[in-house]
C-alpha positions as CSV (number, residue, x, y, z in Angstrom):
1,X,8.4,13.9,8.6
2,X,9.2,10.3,9.5
3,X,12.7,11.1,10.7
4,X,11.3,13.9,13.0
5,X,8.7,11.4,14.4
6,X,11.3,8.8,15.2
7,X,13.5,11.4,16.9
8,X,10.6,12.5,19.1
9,X,9.8,9.0,20.2
10,X,13.5,8.5,21.0
11,X,13.6,11.7,23.0
12,X,10.5,10.6,25.0
13,X,12.0,7.2,25.7
14,X,15.2,8.8,26.9
15,X,13.3,11.1,29.2
16,X,11.3,8.2,30.7
17,X,14.6,6.2,31.1
18,X,16.2,9.2,32.9
19,X,13.2,9.5,35.2
20,X,13.2,5.8,35.9
21,X,16.9,5.8,36.6
22,X,16.5,8.7,39.1
23,X,13.7,6.9,40.9
24,X,15.7,3.7,41.1
25,X,18.6,5.7,42.6
26,X,16.4,7.0,45.4
27,X,17.0,5.3,48.8
28,X,14.5,2.9,50.3
29,X,13.8,5.5,53.0
30,X,12.5,7.9,50.4
31,X,9.7,5.4,49.4
32,X,8.9,4.7,53.0
33,X,8.4,8.4,53.5
34,X,6.1,8.5,50.5
35,X,4.1,5.6,51.9
36,X,3.8,7.4,55.2
37,X,2.6,10.6,53.4
38,X,0.1,8.9,51.1
39,X,-1.2,6.1,53.3
40,X,-0.7,6.8,57.0
41,X,-1.2,10.5,56.6
42,X,-4.1,10.2,54.1
43,X,-2.2,12.0,51.3
44,X,-4.1,10.0,48.7
45,X,-7.2,11.9,49.7
46,X,-5.5,15.3,49.6
47,X,-4.2,14.5,46.1
48,X,-7.9,14.9,45.0
49,X,-8.6,18.1,46.9
50,X,-6.0,20.6,48.1
51,X,-8.4,22.9,50.1
52,X,-6.3,25.8,48.9
53,X,-7.6,29.4,49.1
54,X,-5.7,32.7,48.6
55,X,-5.9,35.5,51.2
56,X,-5.0,39.1,50.5
57,X,-1.3,39.9,50.7
58,X,-0.1,36.7,49.2
59,X,-0.9,34.0,51.8
60,X,-2.4,30.7,50.6
61,X,-4.1,28.4,53.1
62,X,-4.1,24.7,52.2
63,X,-3.9,21.1,53.4
64,X,-0.7,19.2,53.7
65,X,1.1,19.4,50.3
66,X,3.0,16.6,48.7
67,X,6.4,17.4,47.0
68,X,4.7,17.6,43.6
69,X,2.1,20.1,45.0
70,X,4.8,22.2,46.6
71,X,6.5,22.4,43.2
72,X,3.3,23.5,41.6
73,X,2.8,26.2,44.2
74,X,6.3,27.4,43.6
75,X,5.8,27.6,39.9
76,X,2.3,29.1,40.0
77,X,2.5,31.5,42.9
78,X,6.3,32.1,43.3
79,X,6.0,31.3,47.0
80,X,8.9,32.1,49.2
81,X,7.8,30.3,52.4
82,X,6.0,27.3,53.6
83,X,4.4,27.6,57.1
84,X,3.9,24.2,58.7
85,X,1.4,24.3,61.6
86,X,1.9,20.6,62.5
87,X,5.2,20.9,64.3
88,X,8.6,19.5,63.4
89,X,8.6,15.7,63.3
90,X,11.8,14.3,61.8
91,X,10.7,10.7,62.6
92,X,7.7,11.0,60.3
93,X,7.9,10.6,56.5
94,X,5.5,13.4,55.5
95,X,7.7,15.9,57.4
96,X,11.0,14.6,56.0
97,X,9.6,14.8,52.5
98,X,8.4,18.4,53.0
99,X,11.7,19.4,54.5
100,X,13.7,17.9,51.7
101,X,11.5,19.4,49.0
102,X,11.7,22.9,50.6
103,X,15.5,22.6,50.6
104,X,15.5,21.6,46.9
105,X,13.2,24.5,45.9
106,X,15.0,27.1,48.1
107,X,11.9,27.7,50.2
108,X,11.8,28.9,53.8
109,X,10.2,26.1,55.8
110,X,8.8,27.8,58.9
111,X,7.5,25.4,61.5
112,X,5.3,26.1,64.5
113,X,2.6,24.2,66.4
114,X,-1.1,25.2,66.5
115,X,-3.7,23.0,68.1
116,X,-7.2,22.2,66.6
117,X,-8.9,21.2,69.9
118,X,-6.8,22.9,72.6
119,X,-6.2,26.7,72.8
120,X,-2.8,28.2,73.1
121,X,-1.5,30.0,76.1
122,X,-1.4,33.9,76.0
123,X,2.3,34.0,75.5
124,X,2.1,31.5,72.6
125,X,-0.6,33.6,70.8
126,X,1.5,36.8,71.2
127,X,4.5,34.9,69.9
128,X,2.4,33.6,67.0
129,X,1.4,37.2,66.2
130,X,5.0,38.2,66.0
131,X,5.7,35.2,63.8
132,X,3.0,36.1,61.4
133,X,4.4,39.7,61.0
134,X,7.7,38.2,59.9
135,X,6.7,35.6,57.3
136,X,8.3,36.3,53.9
137,X,5.4,36.4,51.4
138,X,4.0,34.9,49.1
139,X,3.6,31.9,51.3
140,X,1.6,28.7,51.8
141,X,0.3,27.9,55.3
142,X,-0.9,24.4,56.0
143,X,-2.0,21.9,58.7
144,X,-3.2,18.4,57.8
145,X,-6.6,19.1,56.5
146,X,-6.4,22.9,55.9
147,X,-9.6,23.4,57.9
148,X,-9.0,24.1,61.6
149,X,-5.4,25.1,62.4
150,X,-5.0,26.8,59.0
151,X,-8.3,28.6,59.7
152,X,-7.2,29.8,63.1
153,X,-3.8,31.0,61.7
154,X,-5.6,32.7,58.9
155,X,-7.9,34.6,61.3
156,X,-4.8,35.9,63.1
157,X,-3.0,36.7,59.8
158,X,-6.0,38.8,58.6
159,X,-6.2,40.6,61.9
160,X,-2.5,41.1,62.7
161,X,-0.9,41.5,59.3
162,X,-3.8,42.9,57.2
163,X,-5.4,44.9,60.0
164,X,-8.9,43.4,59.6
165,X,-11.3,43.3,62.6
166,X,-11.7,39.9,64.3
167,X,-15.4,40.0,63.3
168,X,-14.4,39.8,59.6
169,X,-11.3,37.7,59.9
170,X,-13.1,35.0,61.9
171,X,-14.8,34.0,58.6
172,X,-11.7,31.8,58.0
173,X,-13.2,29.3,60.5
174,X,-16.1,28.1,58.4
175,X,-17.7,24.9,57.2
176,X,-16.8,26.0,53.6
177,X,-13.2,25.1,54.5
178,X,-14.2,21.9,56.3
179,X,-14.3,23.4,59.8
180,X,-17.2,22.5,62.1
181,X,-18.1,24.8,64.9
182,X,-20.1,22.3,67.0
183,X,-17.3,19.7,67.1
184,X,-14.3,19.9,69.5
185,X,-12.6,22.0,66.9
186,X,-15.2,24.7,67.6
187,X,-13.2,25.8,70.6
188,X,-11.2,27.9,68.1
189,X,-14.4,29.9,67.2
190,X,-15.3,30.1,70.9
191,X,-12.0,31.7,71.6
192,X,-12.6,34.6,69.2
193,X,-16.3,34.9,70.3
194,X,-15.1,35.2,73.9
195,X,-12.9,38.1,73.0
196,X,-15.8,39.8,71.2
197,X,-18.1,39.3,74.2
198,X,-15.6,40.3,76.9
199,X,-13.5,43.1,75.4
200,X,-13.5,46.5,77.1
201,X,-14.4,49.6,75.0
202,X,-11.7,50.1,72.4
203,X,-9.6,47.2,73.8
204,X,-7.5,45.5,71.1
205,X,-7.5,41.8,70.6
206,X,-3.8,41.4,71.5
207,X,-4.3,43.6,74.6
208,X,-7.1,41.2,75.7
209,X,-4.9,38.2,75.1
210,X,-2.1,39.7,77.1
211,X,-4.2,40.9,80.1
212,X,-7.6,39.2,80.3
213,X,-7.5,35.9,78.4
214,X,-7.2,32.8,80.5
215,X,-6.8,29.6,78.6
216,X,-8.2,27.2,81.1
217,X,-11.3,29.4,81.7
218,X,-12.1,29.8,78.0
219,X,-11.3,26.2,77.1
220,X,-13.5,24.8,79.9
221,X,-16.4,27.0,78.9
222,X,-16.8,25.4,75.5
223,X,-18.8,22.2,75.0
224,X,-19.1,20.4,71.7
225,X,-22.6,19.4,70.7
226,X,-24.3,16.9,68.4
227,X,-22.6,14.2,66.3
228,X,-20.0,16.5,64.7
229,X,-17.4,15.6,67.4
230,X,-17.7,12.0,66.3
231,X,-17.5,12.9,62.6
232,X,-14.4,15.0,63.1
233,X,-12.6,12.7,65.5
234,X,-13.5,9.3,64.3
235,X,-14.4,9.6,60.6
236,X,-12.2,12.5,59.4
237,X,-9.6,11.8,62.1
238,X,-8.4,15.3,62.4
239,X,-5.3,15.9,64.4
């Protein structure tokens, strides 16, 4: 009994020493990237709440994951892909960490750009629809907060890939996920409401985007109201 206990302590000590040695061998740049993720990019807040929800078909929407959280998603959900809606930014630590972690785990890192306060052009939306059809699932899609851009993407995913009507899919843009319709980010809701109001009889969403949607017109017809714009822009500091 005593011998087994001593061996266990020794094994634990060796494991700690191995982890410490690995950490010590990491370059200074790695820790700078961590500082960027946790402090500048507010990763310390996301460590407390991931804003992760599973959609049908194997897509999970979430906020910006840390390397540890990506590993947990891989282990728990056997994800094949990570969809980053924040764009490729090799000069930023959070992106470099995500890129390295995906390489280590053998995950497809698929990067595109979706805006939270400005609508996409018709061509960009049609390209995004094609992109959604091609994602290897299961997958995790994320923006910074998991509220606005992830919500917009999830609406399109539910409509384009799962075949759900926009009326139902638009539920992905909801305060439950941290999205506020009366703030500047509400232009995303306004975009889908405009389609529902303007569509011709039996006109599909993508046909409306291709032939009737005008970004400048729809963007300018939305006006945020109340104090939510201040909360989202100044307090929550959404991208």
